[in-house]
C-alpha positions as MATLAB code, in Angstrom:
seq = 'XXXXXXXXXXXXXXXXXXXXXXXXXXXXXXXXXXXXXXXXXXXXXXXXXXXXXXXXXXXXXXXXXXXXXXXXXXXXXXXXXXXXXXXXXXXXXXXXXXXXXXXXXXXXXXXXXXXXXXXXXXXXXXXXXXXXXXXXXXXXXXXXXXXXXXXXXXXXXXXXXXXXXXXXXXXXXXXXXXXXXXXXXXXXXXXXXXXXXXXXXXXXXXXXXXXXXXXXXXXXXXX';
ca = [
     299.000   51.295   99.713;
     299.871   52.528   96.339;
     299.758   50.123   93.710;
     301.800   50.261   90.391;
     299.933   48.132   88.072;
     296.656   46.820   87.645;
     295.736   43.804   85.405;
     292.642   42.894   83.980;
     290.869   39.709   82.457;
     289.511   40.604   78.908;
     286.268   38.629   77.976;
     283.088   39.139   80.229;
     284.838   41.599   82.206;
     286.520   44.671   80.004;
     284.668   43.109   76.958;
     281.060   41.682   77.535;
     281.117   38.524   75.787;
     277.356   38.011   76.131;
     276.354   40.665   73.967;
     279.127   39.586   71.272;
     277.309   36.132   71.346;
     273.822   37.835   70.384;
     275.142   40.036   67.533;
     276.989   37.456   66.289;
     273.646   35.140   66.261;
     272.164   37.999   64.100;
     274.781   37.878   61.887;
     274.055   34.262   61.299;
     270.292   34.725   60.918;
     271.119   37.743   58.396;
     273.530   35.410   56.401;
     272.050   31.908   56.610;
     268.172   32.286   57.579;
     267.276   34.924   55.095;
     265.321   32.776   53.090;
     263.324   31.140   56.268;
     260.096   32.688   56.077;
     259.211   31.775   59.585;
     261.756   31.200   62.729;
     261.000   31.216   66.559;
     263.766   33.851   66.684;
     264.261   34.059   70.588;
     264.253   30.388   71.146;
     266.970   29.926   68.404;
     268.951   32.291   70.352;
     268.612   30.767   73.615;
     269.649   27.540   72.395;
     272.562   29.285   70.617;
     273.638   30.827   73.693;
     273.572   27.247   75.141;
     275.542   25.556   72.440;
     278.149   28.134   73.243;
     278.343   27.923   76.847;
     279.104   24.381   76.404;
     281.951   24.980   74.192;
     283.403   28.057   76.279;
     286.920   27.807   76.509;
     287.424   25.712   73.240;
     288.903   27.617   70.179;
     287.055   25.320   67.327;
     283.844   26.899   67.619;
     282.314   24.327   64.955;
     280.223   22.274   67.146;
     278.429   25.503   68.094;
     276.991   26.449   64.544;
     276.742   22.691   63.557;
     274.430   22.492   66.380;
     272.182   25.348   65.614;
     272.144   24.306   62.184;
     271.076   20.819   63.041;
     268.144   22.181   65.365;
     267.031   24.742   62.962;
     267.721   23.572   59.399;
     268.376   25.907   56.599;
     268.995   25.699   52.920;
     271.718   28.189   53.169;
     273.841   26.166   55.755;
     277.482   26.986   56.077;
     279.941   23.865   55.239;
     281.486   22.266   58.534;
     284.734   23.292   56.971;
     283.982   26.850   56.813;
     282.570   27.393   60.203;
     285.791   28.481   62.099;
     286.689   30.882   59.529;
     283.477   32.142   59.620;
     283.622   32.654   63.404;
     287.314   34.190   63.526;
     286.306   36.862   60.898;
     282.814   37.936   62.250;
     283.285   37.236   66.252;
     285.904   39.764   67.054;
     283.787   42.741   65.223;
     280.790   41.586   67.529;
     282.557   43.608   70.541;
     282.500   46.971   71.597;
     283.239   49.028   74.434;
     281.635   52.339   75.989;
     282.834   55.538   77.042;
     282.142   55.189   80.707;
     285.143   52.248   80.486;
     287.154   54.676   77.993;
     287.116   57.231   80.807;
     288.108   54.978   83.768;
     291.037   53.353   81.658;
     292.079   56.776   80.981;
     292.278   57.563   84.619;
     293.892   54.231   85.389;
     296.533   54.406   82.885;
     297.607   58.020   83.984;
     298.263   56.771   87.860;
     299.570   53.326   86.987;
     300.740   50.637   84.567;
     297.928   48.451   82.822;
     297.760   45.233   81.460;
     295.617   42.336   79.669;
     296.305   38.750   80.806;
     293.583   36.506   78.729;
     293.139   32.714   77.717;
     292.677   32.056   74.014;
     294.028   31.948   70.638;
     296.737   35.097   69.538;
     294.278   35.637   66.230;
     291.059   35.825   67.966;
     292.130   37.886   71.044;
     294.150   40.339   69.642;
     291.206   41.162   66.689;
     288.871   41.736   69.607;
     291.405   44.127   71.490;
     292.465   46.196   68.044;
     288.696   46.300   66.846;
     287.670   47.835   70.142;
     290.684   49.918   70.451;
     291.714   48.449   73.915;
     295.444   48.227   72.895;
     295.437   52.450   73.339;
     294.869   52.018   76.911;
     297.446   49.331   77.955;
     300.862   48.970   78.373;
     301.241   45.163   77.337;
     298.729   42.332   76.455;
     299.402   38.589   77.051;
     297.647   36.043   75.679;
     297.758   32.329   76.919;
     298.475   31.019   73.242;
     301.543   33.259   73.081;
     302.587   32.651   76.558;
     302.416   29.061   76.523;
     300.360   29.057   79.726;
     296.889   30.022   80.757;
     295.159   31.298   83.948;
     294.730   29.788   86.718;
     298.657   28.911   86.013;
     300.929   31.481   88.011;
     303.046   31.613   85.773;
     301.100   33.884   83.468;
     300.432   36.362   86.144;
     304.233   36.409   86.885;
     305.131   37.153   82.911;
     302.799   39.935   83.117;
     304.674   41.200   86.645;
     308.074   41.000   85.003;
     307.558   42.539   81.866;
     306.006   45.599   83.677;
     308.864   45.411   86.041;
     306.458   45.347   89.622;
     305.914   43.223   92.406;
     302.944   41.123   93.263;
     302.108   43.002   96.034;
     302.183   46.156   93.946;
     299.582   45.007   91.487;
     295.786   44.317   91.338;
     294.085   41.844   89.113;
     290.325   42.795   88.123;
     288.117   39.255   86.773;
     285.114   37.450   86.622;
     286.123   33.968   86.792;
     286.733   32.883   90.566;
     289.061   29.889   89.610;
     290.965   31.138   86.579;
     291.161   34.773   87.450;
     291.141   35.143   91.216;
     292.450   32.107   92.282;
     295.010   32.360   89.606;
     296.425   36.008   90.568;
     296.307   34.589   94.342;
     298.846   32.009   94.024;
     301.008   34.545   92.240;
     300.741   36.470   95.507;
     298.378   39.347   93.832;
     295.196   40.619   95.063;
     292.161   39.828   93.372;
     289.114   41.785   92.488;
     286.169   39.776   91.498;
     284.351   41.903   88.851;
     280.806   40.556   89.345;
     277.701   42.739   87.494;
     275.236   39.843   87.907;
     275.733   39.466   91.579;
     276.181   36.078   91.482;
     276.992   34.288   94.732;
     280.503   32.642   95.637;
     280.216   29.112   95.774;
     283.687   28.697   96.009;
     286.440   28.437   98.476;
     288.323   31.708   96.941;
     287.943   34.653   98.859;
     288.484   37.907   96.461;
     290.449   40.772   98.043;
     287.493   42.617   96.826;
     284.263   42.448   95.010;
     283.266   45.190   92.545;
     279.920   45.348   90.032;
     281.048   48.529   88.345;
     284.196   49.566   87.258;
     284.104   52.833   89.135;
     284.812   51.462   92.270;
     288.687   51.048   90.810;
     289.164   54.577   91.507;
     288.939   54.031   95.240;
     292.331   51.921   94.664;
     294.245   55.214   93.477;
     292.579   57.858   95.739;
];
């Protein structure tokens, strides 16, 4: 089968969100805890990750920082009304991509159309994509807030297919979330490749077309 398009999820697939969460944590330390003489940095980081995970999927991150400030008080606490603007300004800059991924995307783009389908706000997701220069490697980017529906709704996948002018059987979708990414694309008739770098056990009823733990495995689909 010769595939004409490869579609990708953004967070935790193309971009390492866990690493970005750590990066913004260190920004928070520098800006709001620099005068604190002692703090259990590793404990704080783990708590911060817990708070972030609890609110994952929500656009408003105010409660994430509020929980950290409540748990670890500081005289430089950021006012609640300013937290969302702070997150929107700094978090997109905490993402990066490595040269290996760039090489893989360049190879794919020479042989097929490429798209990003991501849930999230236009402002934040666009900033991540522009700041990492990912926009250079993709023909289209579809963001749920702009589209009006989000994964796993099949309509967001249909929209991508229409924009790329390819049929479902001519496309592959790569994502880390079994329900939203793989289940969603399968509802649209697209084969779903589960990106699973941490080798998590699949405990759902969803059966991916393939499972990969590194992107270089994608080359086999264009051999």
